[in-house]
C-alpha positions as CSV (number, residue, x, y, z in Angstrom):
1,M,0.0,0.0,0.0
2,S,2.4,2.7,-1.1
3,G,1.0,5.9,-2.5
4,K,1.9,9.5,-2.8
5,R,1.0,10.2,0.8
6,D,3.3,7.4,2.0
7,D,6.3,8.7,0.0
8,D,5.8,12.4,1.0
9,P,8.2,13.4,3.8
10,D,5.8,16.3,4.8
11,S,2.8,14.0,5.2
12,G,2.3,15.0,8.8
13,D,4.8,12.6,10.4
14,A,5.9,15.3,12.8
15,P,4.4,14.8,16.2
16,W,3.6,18.5,16.6
17,P,2.8,21.2,14.2
18,G,5.3,23.9,13.3
19,G,8.2,22.3,15.2
20,G,7.0,23.4,18.6
21,T,7.4,21.5,21.8
22,P,6.6,17.8,21.8
23,D,3.7,16.5,23.8
24,P,5.0,14.2,26.5
25,N,1.7,12.3,26.7
26,R,1.4,11.8,22.9
27,E,2.2,8.0,23.0
28,V,-0.3,7.5,25.8
29,R,-3.0,9.4,24.0
30,R,-2.2,7.6,20.8
31,D,-2.6,4.2,22.4
32,I,-6.0,5.3,23.9
33,Y,-7.1,6.5,20.5
34,I,-6.1,3.3,18.8
35,A,-8.0,1.2,21.4
36,D,-11.1,3.4,21.1
37,I,-11.1,3.5,17.3
38,S,-10.4,-0.2,17.0
39,A,-13.3,-1.1,19.3
40,R,-15.7,1.1,17.4
41,L,-14.7,0.1,13.9
42,R,-13.9,-3.6,14.2
43,Y,-17.4,-4.9,13.3
44,A,-18.0,-2.4,10.5
45,C,-14.6,-3.0,8.9
46,R,-14.6,-6.8,9.2
47,H,-14.1,-7.1,5.4
48,L,-10.6,-5.7,5.8
49,S,-7.6,-7.9,6.5
50,D,-5.9,-7.5,9.9
51,D,-3.0,-5.5,8.3
52,E,-5.4,-3.2,6.4
53,F,-7.5,-2.6,9.6
54,A,-4.4,-1.9,11.7
55,R,-3.2,0.6,9.1
56,L,-6.7,2.3,9.0
57,V,-6.8,2.6,12.8
58,L,-3.3,3.9,13.0
59,D,-3.9,6.5,10.3
60,M,-7.1,7.6,12.1
61,A,-5.4,7.9,15.5
62,E,-2.5,9.9,14.0
63,M,-5.0,12.2,12.3
64,K,-6.8,12.7,15.5
65,L,-3.6,13.5,17.3
66,R,-2.5,16.0,14.6
67,F,-5.9,17.8,14.7
68,A,-5.8,18.0,18.5
69,S,-2.3,19.4,18.3
70,I,-3.3,22.0,15.7
71,D,-6.4,23.0,17.8
72,A,-4.3,23.3,20.9
73,A,-1.8,25.5,19.1
74,S,-4.3,27.7,17.4
75,W,-6.6,28.6,20.2
76,P,-5.3,30.9,22.9
77,H,-5.6,29.7,26.4
78,P,-7.1,32.2,28.9
79,R,-4.6,33.4,31.5
80,S,-5.4,32.7,35.1
């Protein structure tokens, strides 16, 4: 399953947008997202092979992490 996105070095593989500070809880959140997405989609995606399903879940978890990171960086936090 190699496509343009897989060959693109700027495909979003960076763990945080814009080269900012890394999120120390990223791996924990990623594992939680994977477990949640996998549980929700397993029945609906039973036609996929195990490898295809794992790739789909991983892609969705990474996308969710990137969007959360972008949202956190773009919205100012109120000061206490």
